[in-house]
C-alpha positions in Angstrom: -2.6 -11.8 20.4 -0.2 -10.8 17.6 -1.1 -14.2 15.8 -4.8 -13.5 16.1 -4.5 -10.0 14.7 -2.3 -11.4 11.8 -4.9 -14.0 11.0 -7.7 -11.4 11.1 -5.7 -9.0 8.9 -5.0 -11.7 6.3 -8.6 -12.9 6.2 -9.9 -9.4 5.8 -7.4 -8.6 3.1 -8.1 -11.7 1.2 -11.8 -11.2 1.3 -11.4 -7.8 -0.3 -8.8 -8.5 -2.9 -10.0 -8.4 -6.5 -8.2 -11.1 -8.4 -7.1 -9.2 -11.4 -3.9 -9.1 -13.3 -1.7 -6.0 -13.7 -3.3 -3.7 -16.3 -6.8 -5.0 -15.7 -9.6 -2.7 -14.8 -11.2 -2.3 -11.4 -14.0 0.2 -10.5 -15.4 2.8 -12.8 -13.7 4.9 -15.5 -12.2 8.3 -14.6 -10.4 10.4 -17.2 -8.8 12.6 -14.6 -7.8 12.5 -10.9 -10.1 14.0 -8.4 -9.0 16.9 -6.3 -6.2 16.0 -3.8 -5.0 13.1 -6.0 -1.9 13.1 -8.2 -1.9 11.4 -11.6 1.0 9.2 -12.8 0.6 7.2 -16.0 -3.1 6.8 -15.8 -3.3 6.1 -12.1 -4.3 8.4 -9.2 -2.3 8.5 -6.0 -2.7 10.2 -2.6 -0.4 10.4 0.4 -2.2 10.1 3.7 -0.1 11.7 6.4 -1.9 10.3 9.4 0.2 7.5 10.9 -1.6 4.2 11.5 -1.2 0.5 11.1 -1.1 -1.2 7.7 -4.6 -2.6 8.2 -6.1 0.7 9.4 -4.4 2.5 6.4 -6.0 0.0 4.0 -9.3 -1.3 5.4 -12.6 0.2 6.6 -13.2 -1.1 10.1 -15.0 0.0 13.2 -11.7 1.3 14.6 -10.9 3.3 11.4 -14.4 4.7 10.7 -13.6 8.3 11.8 -10.2 8.2 10.0 -9.3 8.5 6.4 -8.0 5.3 4.8 -7.5 4.0 1.3 -10.8 1.9 1.0 -12.8 4.8 2.4 -11.2 7.0 -0.4 -12.2 4.5 -3.0 -8.9 2.7 -3.5 -6.2 0.5 -1.9 -2.7 1.0 -0.6 -0.6 1.7 -3.6 0.8 -1.1 -5.8 4.2 -0.4 -7.5 4.9 -1.9 -10.9 8.0 0.0 -12.0 11.0 1.8 -10.6 9.4 5.0 -12.1 6.2 4.3 -10.2 8.2 4.1 -6.9 10.2 7.2 -7.7 6.9 9.0 -8.2 5.5 7.8 -4.8 8.7 8.9 -3.0 8.6 12.3 -4.6 4.9 12.7 -3.7 5.5 11.8 -0.1 8.6 14.1 0.2 6.6 17.0 -1.5 3.7 16.7 1.0 5.7 15.8 4.1 9.4 16.2 4.1 9.6 14.7 7.6 8.0 11.3 6.5 10.9 9.0 6.0 8.7 5.9 5.3 5.2 5.0 4.3 3.0 1.9 3.8 2.5 0.5 0.3 0.0 -2.3 -0.5 2.3 -5.4 -0.4 1.8 -8.1 2.2 2.7 -11.8 2.6 0.1 -12.5 5.3 -1.6 -15.3 3.5 1.7 -17.4 3.0 5.1 -16.4 4.3 7.3 -15.3 1.5 4.4 -15.1 -1.1 3.9 -11.4 -1.6 0.7 -10.0 -2.9 -0.7 -6.5 -3.6 -3.9 -5.5 -1.7 -5.4 -4.2 -5.0 -5.1 -7.7 -6.5 -2.6 -6.7 -9.2 0.2 -9.1 -10.0 3.6 -8.7 -8.3 5.8 -7.9 -11.3 8.3 -5.6 -9.7 10.1 -5.4 -6.3 12.7 -3.1 -4.9 13.9 -4.7 -1.6 16.7 -3.2 0.4 19.7 -5.5 0.7 18.9 -8.3 3.2 15.2 -7.8 2.8 12.6 -9.2 3.2 13.9 -10.9 6.4 10.7 -11.4 8.4 12.3 -10.4 11.7 9.5 -10.3 14.2 6.5 -11.4 12.0 7.1 -8.7 9.3 4.2 -9.3 6.9 3.7 -5.8 5.4 5.9 -3.5 3.3 7.2 0.0 4.0 8.6 2.1 1.3 11.4 4.7 1.5 13.0 3.0 4.4 15.4 5.5 6.2 18.9 5.6 4.8 17.8 3.6 1.7 15.6 4.0 -1.3 14.0 0.5 -1.4 11.5 -1.5 0.6 11.6 -3.2 4.0 9.2 -5.8 5.4 7.8 -4.5 8.7 5.3 -5.5 11.4 1.9 -4.6 10.1 1.0 -3.0 13.5 3.6 -0.2 13.2 2.1 3.3 12.6 3.2 5.0 9.3 1.7 7.3 6.7 0.4 5.6 3.5 0.1 6.1 -0.2 -3.3 5.1 -1.7 -4.2 4.4 -5.4 -7.7 4.8 -6.8 -9.4 1.8 -8.3 -10.6 2.7 -11.8 -10.5 1.6 -15.4 -7.2 2.3 -17.2 -7.9 4.6 -20.1 
């Protein structure tokens, strides 16, 4: 059952990924962030407190229709391209929910074990793995940020329920 869910997750993610490189444009131009979003270097981010699986946080599906998720909001789970980006995301999460020790970001290796991709299609040009990670213990194909007792990333089973950080898709000014 876990294998079937993983295959479905990967197929769904890959069918929705826009194959663009970092800095490329996706969506339509915005010169400000909409209400509820926070701007950081030309990108708009939102923390979604509701805890759900990586797929339900990212994708619009029958199961997620009544819930808020990144694609429904017009974006994807957040891609992180610098340490400053990641510090901004951690601060955003802590400001909005000090009890949330970890959150989903948009990285996954579900297509090929060990080949990490961002769900928004941008290039993986930065990583911040915790020591010993990624370790793929128990089919861990998705990435959580702000792992407890550390400031880096951990690979985690995609079915775990966490809050998430979304990024809007739009042209970079």
